[in-house]
C-alpha positions in Angstrom: -8.5 14.2 21.4 -12.1 14.0 20.4 -13.7 16.4 17.9 -17.5 16.2 17.9 -20.0 17.6 15.4 -23.6 17.3 16.3 -26.4 17.5 13.7 -30.1 17.0 13.3 -31.3 14.0 11.3 -34.4 11.7 11.3 -32.2 8.9 10.0 -29.4 9.4 12.5 -26.9 10.0 9.7 -25.9 13.5 8.3 -27.4 14.9 5.2 -25.2 14.7 2.1 -24.3 18.4 2.1 -23.3 18.3 5.8 -21.4 15.1 5.3 -19.3 16.8 2.6 -18.4 19.6 5.0 -17.4 16.9 7.6 -15.2 15.3 5.0 -13.5 18.7 4.3 -12.9 19.1 8.0 -11.4 15.6 8.3 -9.1 16.0 5.3 -8.0 19.5 6.3 -7.1 18.4 9.8 -5.5 15.1 8.8 -3.3 16.8 6.2 -2.2 19.2 8.9 -1.3 16.9 11.8 -0.3 13.5 10.3 2.6 14.5 8.1 4.4 15.9 11.2 3.4 12.8 13.2 1.9 15.2 15.8 -1.3 13.1 15.9 -3.1 10.2 14.2 -6.7 9.8 13.4 -7.7 6.3 14.6 -11.5 6.2 14.5 -14.4 8.1 13.0 -17.8 7.4 14.7 -20.9 8.6 12.9 -24.6 8.1 13.9 -27.4 9.1 16.2 -27.0 12.8 15.5 -23.2 13.1 16.0 -19.9 12.5 14.3 -16.8 12.1 16.3 -13.2 12.1 15.1 -10.8 10.4 17.6 -7.1 11.3 17.4 -4.1 10.3 19.5 -1.9 13.4 19.9 1.5 14.0 21.3 0.6 17.4 22.7 -2.9 18.9 23.2 -1.8 22.5 22.9 0.1 21.8 19.7 -2.8 19.9 18.3 -5.1 22.8 18.9 -2.7 25.2 17.3 -2.6 23.0 14.2 -6.3 22.7 14.2 -6.7 26.5 14.2 -4.0 26.9 11.6 -5.7 24.4 9.3 -9.0 26.3 9.2 -7.9 29.9 9.6 -10.0 32.2 7.4 -12.6 29.6 6.8 -16.3 29.6 8.0 -16.5 28.3 11.5 -17.3 24.6 11.9 -19.9 23.5 14.6 -17.5 21.4 16.5 -16.5 20.8 20.1 -13.1 19.6 21.1 -12.3 17.5 24.2 -9.3 15.6 25.4 -8.5 13.0 28.0 -5.3 11.1 28.9 -4.9 7.6 27.5 -1.2 7.0 27.4 -1.6 3.2 27.0 -4.1 3.6 24.0 -6.6 1.5 26.0 -9.6 2.7 24.0 -7.9 1.9 20.7 -6.7 -1.5 21.9 -10.2 -2.4 23.1 -11.9 -1.7 19.8 -13.5 -5.2 19.8 -15.3 -4.8 23.1 -19.1 -4.6 22.9 -18.7 -1.4 25.0 -16.3 0.0 22.5 -16.9 1.9 19.3 -20.2 1.1 17.7 -19.8 2.4 14.1 -17.3 3.7 11.7 -18.7 6.4 9.5 -21.7 4.3 8.8 -24.0 1.8 10.4 -22.1 -1.3 11.7 -21.0 -3.6 8.9 -20.2 -7.3 8.8 -16.7 -8.1 7.7 -15.9 -11.6 6.4 -13.6 -13.6 8.6 -10.6 -14.7 6.6 -11.1 -18.3 5.2 -13.6 -19.2 8.0 -16.9 -18.9 6.2 -18.2 -16.9 9.1 -18.8 -13.2 9.7 -17.7 -11.1 12.6 -18.7 -7.5 13.4 -15.4 -5.6 13.4 -16.2 -2.2 12.0 -13.6 -0.4 14.0 -10.7 -2.8 13.0 -11.7 -2.7 9.4 -11.9 1.1 9.5 -8.4 1.3 10.9 -7.1 -1.1 8.2 -8.8 1.0 5.5 -7.2 4.1 7.1 -3.8 2.5 7.0 -4.2 1.6 3.3 -5.2 5.2 2.6 -2.1 6.5 4.4 0.1 4.1 2.5 -1.4 5.2 -0.8 -0.5 8.8 0.2 3.1 7.8 0.8 2.8 7.8 4.6 3.9 4.2 5.2 5.5 4.9 8.6 2.2 6.2 9.9 0.3 3.4 8.3 2.6 0.8 10.0 2.2 2.5 13.4 -1.6 2.4 13.0 -1.8 -1.4 12.4 0.8 -2.6 14.8 -1.7 -3.0 17.7 -4.0 -4.9 15.4 -1.3 -7.5 14.8 -1.8 -8.6 18.4 -5.6 -9.1 18.1 -7.2 -12.2 19.3 -9.3 -12.2 16.2 -7.3 -14.3 13.6 -8.9 -12.6 10.7 -7.9 -9.1 11.9 -4.4 -10.3 12.9 -3.7 -11.8 9.5 -5.0 -8.8 7.6 -3.1 -6.4 9.7 0.1 -8.4 9.4 -0.3 -8.3 5.6 -0.7 -4.5 5.8 2.3 -4.2 8.1 4.5 -6.3 5.8 3.5 -4.1 2.8 4.4 -0.9 4.7 7.7 -2.3 6.1 8.6 -3.3 2.5 8.0 0.3 1.3 10.1 1.6 4.2 12.9 -0.8 3.3 12.7 -2.4 6.8 13.8 -5.7 5.3 14.6 -7.6 8.5 11.4 -6.4 10.0 9.5 -7.8 7.0 11.0 -11.2 7.6 10.0 -11.1 11.2 6.5 -10.1 10.4 6.3 -12.9 7.8 7.3 -15.4 10.5 4.4 -14.0 12.7 2.1 -14.4 9.7 3.2 -18.0 9.2 2.4 -18.7 12.9 -1.1 -17.1 12.6 -1.8 -19.1 9.5 -0.8 -22.3 11.2 -3.1 -21.4 14.1 -5.9 -20.9 11.6 -5.3 -24.2 9.9 -5.3 -26.0 13.3 -8.5 -24.4 14.3 -10.2 -25.4 11.0 -9.1 -29.0 11.2 -7.8 -31.3 8.4 -11.2 -32.1 6.9 -12.4 -28.5 6.7 -9.1 -27.3 5.3 -9.7 -29.4 2.2 -12.4 -27.2 0.8 -11.6 -25.1 -2.3 -12.1 -21.7 -0.7 -9.6 -22.5 2.1 -7.1 -24.0 -0.3 -7.2 -20.9 -2.5 -6.7 -18.7 0.6 -3.6 -20.6 1.8 -2.2 -20.6 -1.7 -2.6 -16.9 -1.9 -0.8 -16.5 1.5 2.0 -18.7 0.2 2.3 -16.5 -2.9 2.4 -13.3 -0.8 5.0 -14.8 1.7 7.4 -15.8 -1.1 7.0 -12.5 -3.0 7.6 -10.4 0.1 10.5 -12.5 1.3 12.1 -12.2 -2.2 11.9 -8.4 -1.9 13.3 -8.4 1.7 16.2 -10.7 0.9 17.1 -8.7 -2.1 17.1 -5.6 0.1 19.4 -7.4 2.5 21.8 -8.3 -0.3 21.0 -12.0 -0.1 20.4 -12.3 -3.9 20.5 -16.1 -4.2 17.9 -16.5 -1.4 15.8 -13.8 -3.0 15.9 -15.6 -6.4 14.8 -18.8 -4.7 11.8 -17.1 -3.2 11.0 -15.3 -6.5 11.0 -18.7 -8.3 8.8 -20.2 -5.5 6.3 -17.4 -6.0 6.2 -18.1 -9.7 5.6 -21.8 -9.0 2.7 -21.0 -6.7 1.2 -18.5 -9.2 1.4 -21.1 -11.9 0.1 -23.9 -9.7 -3.1 -22.1 -8.7 -3.7 -20.4 -12.0 -7.3 -19.9 -13.1 -8.8 -18.2 -16.2 -7.7 -14.6 -16.2 -4.5 -15.1 -14.1 -2.1 -14.7 -17.0 -1.1 -11.2 -16.1 -0.6 -12.2 -12.5 1.8 -15.0 -13.5 3.6 -12.6 -15.8 4.1 -10.1 -13.0 5.8 -12.8 -10.8 8.1 -13.6 -13.8 8.8 -9.9 -14.1 9.7 -9.7 -10.4 12.3 -12.5 -10.8 13.8 -10.6 -13.8 14.2 -7.5 -11.7 16.1 -9.5 -9.0 18.4 -11.2 -11.6 19.9 -7.9 -12.7 21.9 -7.2 -9.5 23.2 -10.7 -9.7 24.6 -9.9 -13.1 22.4 -12.3 -14.9 20.8 -10.0 -17.4 20.7 -12.5 -20.3 18.9 -15.0 -18.0 16.5 -12.2 -17.0 15.7 -11.7 -20.7 14.6 -15.3 -21.0 12.4 -14.9 -17.9 10.8 -11.8 -19.4 10.1 -13.7 -22.6 8.3 -16.3 -20.5 6.3 -13.4 -18.9 5.4 -12.1 -22.3 4.2 -15.5 -23.4 1.8 -15.4 -20.5 0.7 -11.9 -21.1 2.0 -10.3 -24.3 0.8 -6.8 -23.3 2.4 -6.8 -19.8 3.7 -3.3 -19.6 6.4 -3.7 -16.9 7.9 -6.7 -18.7 7.9 -5.0 -22.1 9.6 -1.9 -20.7 12.1 -3.9 -18.6 13.0 -6.0 -21.6 13.7 -2.8 -23.6 15.9 -1.6 -20.7 17.9 -4.8 -20.6 18.3 -4.8 -24.4 19.7 -1.3 -24.0 22.1 -2.4 -21.2 23.3 -5.3 -23.4 24.1 -2.9 -26.3 21.2 -4.2 -28.4 19.9 -0.7 -28.7 18.0 -1.0 -32.0 16.1 -4.0 -30.7 15.2 -2.2 -27.5 14.1 0.9 -29.4 11.9 -1.2 -31.7 10.3 -3.0 -28.8 9.7 0.2 -26.8 8.0 1.7 -29.9 5.4 -1.1 -29.8 4.2 -0.3 -26.2 0.8 1.4 -26.3 -1.0 1.5 -22.9 -4.6 0.5 -23.5 -6.3 1.4 -20.3 -5.7 3.4 -17.1 -4.0 0.5 -15.3 -1.6 0.0 -18.2 -1.0 3.8 -18.3 -0.2 3.8 -14.6 2.5 1.1 -15.0 3.8 2.9 -18.1 4.3 6.2 -16.4 6.2 4.6 -13.5 8.4 2.2 -15.5 9.1 4.1 -18.7 11.2 6.9 -17.1 14.0 4.4 -16.4 14.2 3.5 -20.1 14.4 7.2 -21.1 17.0 7.8 -18.3 19.3 5.1 -19.8 19.0 6.8 -23.2 19.7 10.3 -21.9 16.2 11.5 -22.7 15.9 13.7 -19.7 12.9 15.8 -20.6 10.7 12.8 -21.4 11.9 11.1 -18.2 11.0 14.1 -16.0 7.6 14.5 -17.7 6.6 10.8 -17.1 7.8 11.0 -13.5 5.4 13.8 -12.8 2.6 12.0 -14.7 3.2 8.9 -12.5 2.2 10.9 -9.4 -1.4 10.9 -10.7 -1.5 7.2 -10.2 1.0 6.4 -7.5 1.2 9.6 -5.4 4.2 11.9 -5.2 5.9 10.3 -2.1 5.9 6.9 -3.7 7.2 8.2 -7.0 10.0 10.1 -5.3 11.0 7.0 -3.3 11.1 5.0 -6.5 13.2 7.6 -8.3 15.7 7.8 -5.4 16.1 4.0 -5.5 16.0 3.1 -9.2 19.6 2.8 -10.4 18.8 4.1 -13.9 18.5 7.6 -12.3 21.9 7.5 -10.6 23.5 9.8 -13.2 20.8 12.4 -12.5 20.9 12.5 -8.7 22.7 15.9 -8.5 21.0 17.3 -11.7 19.1 20.5 -10.7 16.2 19.8 -13.0 15.9 16.2 -11.7 16.0 17.4 -8.1 13.4 20.2 -8.8 11.2 17.6 -10.4 11.3 15.4 -7.3 10.5 18.4 -5.1 7.4 19.1 -7.3 6.4 15.4 -7.2 6.8 15.2 -3.5 3.8 17.5 -3.0 1.5 15.8 -5.5 -1.2 13.4 -4.3 -2.6 10.3 -6.1 -5.6 11.2 -8.2 -6.5 8.0 -10.0 
């Protein structure tokens, strides 16, 4: 389905006021069709006096009904709608062809090729990757994964690697643990291909080494989460420790919080293994790296509570004062588990709702349904009502 909006412009691009109306149209339609998986927006093409939104839809008549419903009672938009059959998604798959899509909501941009030092013009692919990230942030990980799957088969190594990273992230959020491991194997193969293309000498430059170290860190971190989800805790712990080693080995000024977060991730995995005392030592190491690391401070307070050291946990929690928006985001997401353990339901529910401002309602709900600290509240009417409110709230920050 193609929705076209023609406009007059000397520059070829829409005026700011008209562009804002276009944005309203796009948001309204996407919010109507994508949550039901009736259709997906794949490309927005703007320039030369026209803007086009290209959707892939399951049913044209249903799409039109949803479009009319989305804008009922609003001023009429100057749009034309056309449709054609493309069951194999050929236009989408051929996004890299010179005869394909020329722009994505702007003039063509150059996108840096991963670790190659070259640039390639891939506006359509980058636009789809950005769209997938946006969907993920709105809690629509299944749709985001569907959007990037064709990109993971791209001949362009840069696009293939970026899309595999995005796919792995979404599969992790969907708890598709075995699929994560399969995608990580594919990522490993693509990285080996990239290393072979670059050659031994070229691969020794600092930029390339940093890139491959970053990929090692991501692979170990994601594998740890996947193996934990599969119940293979010992393997998960090994990968979490490997991620810490990579983070420490490539550390640069300003990396302390990043190293601390990898220590925190290990401490999380140690709990289901019954190794809470060991986890406390790991959290102490994280706080040596970054004394103000909010997730580690809260988790340490939680573990002290679990071990019966309630006064210590309470004293520690009282020292936590988020100092910026990022710290506040982590506080609102992590602190509810501490209040849950202490039976402080009102504060727990308040912070869960506040967390939606930073993480989006669907992501907060998924966390609340998984976090074991909330188990006693699963059937609580107030808890369930809170989750229903949160489910509808979008990320604001």
